[in-house]
C-alpha positions in Angstrom: 83.9 55.9 38.3 85.2 55.6 41.8 89.0 55.4 42.4 90.6 52.2 43.7 91.2 53.9 47.1 87.4 54.7 47.5 86.5 51.1 46.7 88.8 49.6 49.3 87.8 52.0 52.1 85.2 50.8 54.7 82.0 52.8 54.6 82.8 54.6 57.9 86.1 55.9 56.5 84.4 57.0 53.3 81.8 58.9 55.4 84.5 60.6 57.4 86.4 61.5 54.2 83.3 62.9 52.6 82.0 64.9 55.5 84.8 65.8 57.9 87.6 66.6 55.4 85.5 69.2 53.5 84.5 70.8 56.9 88.2 71.0 57.9 89.2 72.4 54.5 86.5 75.1 54.9 87.7 75.9 58.5 91.3 76.0 57.2 90.3 78.5 54.5 88.3 80.6 57.0 91.3 80.8 59.4 93.6 81.8 56.5 91.0 84.4 55.4 90.9 85.9 58.9 94.7 86.0 59.1 94.7 87.7 55.7 92.3 90.4 57.0 94.5 90.9 60.1 97.6 91.3 57.9 95.8 93.8 55.7 94.7 95.9 58.7 98.2 95.7 60.1 99.7 96.9 56.8 97.2 99.8 56.6 98.0 100.7 60.3 101.7 100.6 59.7 101.4 102.7 56.5 99.3 105.3 58.3 101.7 105.4 61.2 104.7 105.8 58.9 103.1 108.7 57.1 101.9 110.4 60.3 105.3 109.9 62.1 107.4 111.3 59.3 106.9 115.0 60.1 107.8 114.4 63.7 110.8 112.4 62.8 111.8 115.1 60.4 111.8 117.7 63.2 113.5 115.4 65.8 116.2 113.6 63.8 116.7 115.6 60.6 115.9 114.8 56.9 118.4 111.9 56.4 117.3 109.8 59.4 113.7 110.6 58.9 113.8 109.3 55.3 115.7 106.2 56.4 113.1 105.6 59.1 110.3 106.1 56.6 111.8 103.7 54.1 112.4 101.2 56.8 108.7 101.4 57.9 107.5 101.2 54.3 109.6 98.1 53.8 107.9 96.6 56.8 104.6 97.3 55.1 105.9 95.5 52.0 106.9 92.5 54.1 103.4 92.4 55.6 101.8 92.7 52.1 104.1 89.9 50.8 102.9 87.6 53.6 99.4 88.6 52.8 100.1 87.7 49.1 101.3 84.3 50.3 98.1 83.8 52.2 96.0 84.8 49.2 98.0 82.5 47.0 97.3 79.6 49.3 93.6 80.4 49.4 93.4 80.7 45.6 95.7 77.8 44.6 95.5 75.6 47.7 99.3 75.5 47.8 102.2 77.8 48.4 105.4 78.7 46.7 108.9 79.3 47.8 109.2 82.6 45.9 107.2 84.9 48.2 109.2 83.8 51.2 112.4 84.6 49.3 111.0 88.1 48.6 110.2 88.5 52.2 113.7 87.4 53.3 115.3 89.9 50.8 113.2 92.8 52.0 114.0 91.8 55.7 117.7 91.8 55.0 117.4 95.1 53.2 115.6 96.5 56.3 118.3 95.3 58.5 121.0 97.0 56.3 119.1 100.3 56.5 118.7 100.0 60.2 122.4 99.4 60.7 123.2 102.4 58.4 120.8 104.6 60.4 122.3 103.5 63.7 125.8 104.2 62.5 124.7 107.6 61.2 123.3 108.5 64.6 126.4 107.2 66.4 128.7 109.1 64.1 132.3 109.1 65.2 131.3 108.0 68.8 131.1 104.3 67.7 133.7 102.0 69.3 135.9 99.6 67.3 133.9 96.6 68.7 130.6 98.0 67.7 131.9 99.0 64.3 133.3 95.5 63.6 130.0 93.9 64.8 128.0 96.3 62.4 130.3 95.4 59.5 129.8 91.7 60.1 126.1 92.2 60.3 126.1 94.2 57.1 128.2 91.6 55.4 126.0 88.8 56.5 122.9 90.6 55.3 124.5 91.5 52.0 125.5 87.8 51.6 122.0 86.8 52.4 120.6 89.1 49.7 123.0 87.7 47.1 122.0 84.1 48.0 118.4 85.0 47.8 118.9 86.7 44.4 120.7 83.6 43.2 117.8 81.4 44.5 115.2 83.6 42.8 117.2 83.5 39.5 117.4 79.7 39.7 113.6 79.4 40.5 112.7 81.6 37.5 115.1 79.8 35.2 113.8 76.3 36.3 110.2 76.8 37.5 108.9 73.9 39.7 106.8 71.4 37.8 103.1 70.9 38.7 102.1 67.6 40.1 99.6 67.3 37.1 102.5 67.2 34.6 104.1 64.2 36.4 100.9 62.1 36.6 100.3 59.2 34.2 96.5 59.4 34.0 
């Protein structure tokens, strides 16, 4: 049985809805799939670069900074993969969720904390009071962001969003 909206639409509007909308949805899915492939290639490239650059970083900067750089690079790979997961979720479910973006934000804040720590390790005792204060504010802001993200993730898991199907009265 046709819905009330289909019965009230003029034939031209129904034709557009039946032909153009599916074509646009297919094009949308195709673009998302291509973006997903590019994200996957970027993640593989970054992973390869991280592993290949590690020995040179080890020689040039020492073990501690080389490991921090490797972890930072691997976190970037994780961010790229989380974005890819979001693209895949959209393609599979035709919708997206807030949760993957919160994971991406948490990983990004963690990366920034590691970068500040590495920068301060390199500077050592040569860091000025102004730079130190700025770094501490940056660390505090990122730590606060991580705590807020953790609280948001906790609340999302405790009260998952309802599906539109549950709210319908069909």
